[in-house]
N, C-alpha and C positions, 0 to 999 in steps of 0.2 A: 504494501501500500505504500503509494506516494506521499508527498506532500501536498497537492493536489486533490488527491481522495479524501485527507482528514480535513482538508477546509470547504469540500462538500457535502460531507458528514455533519460537520459543526452547523452549515449554512441549513441545513435541509431541517436540521432541529429547531435552530431556530426562527427556521420560514414555519413549520408546525407549530410553535410556541406561540408565534405571531397570531397564527390564523384563528388558533384557540381561543386567545384573549380577546382578541376582537372580536370572534363570533359572541363569547360571553355578555361582551361589553354592551353588543348590541341587541341581545337577547335572538342572534342568527335572524336580525332582518335583510341583513346584507350578504350573509351565509354562501350564495353563487356569485356573486361578485367578487367576494372574497378568494374565494376556490379558485375563480378563473385567475385574479392576479396571481395566485402563489404557482398557478399549473406555467403560466408566462414565465416567472422569473427561474422555477428550474428549468425550466426548457432554454433558457436562457444562458442557465450558468451550466447547464448539459446535468443535473441534477435528475437522477433516475435511470439513464439512460440506458445503463445496463444492466438495470434491472426488469425482469418481465411484470408486466402490470396485467390489468382485465384485457386487454387487447394484445399483449403480447409483446417482446421488443420494441422499443423503439428504433429508428434508423436513423 
């Protein structure tokens, strides 16, 4: 595991924590928008591209 993999792991953890806190504070009112923003962030940072998701591995 390289230094960038460690960064991606930490960024994913921080992103998940931020999503959870935002959803708690807004009562899940904007959950869909928060999820979309998180997915865009993960895509730009390359987070989770090696992990198979519900639709299979991303390319």
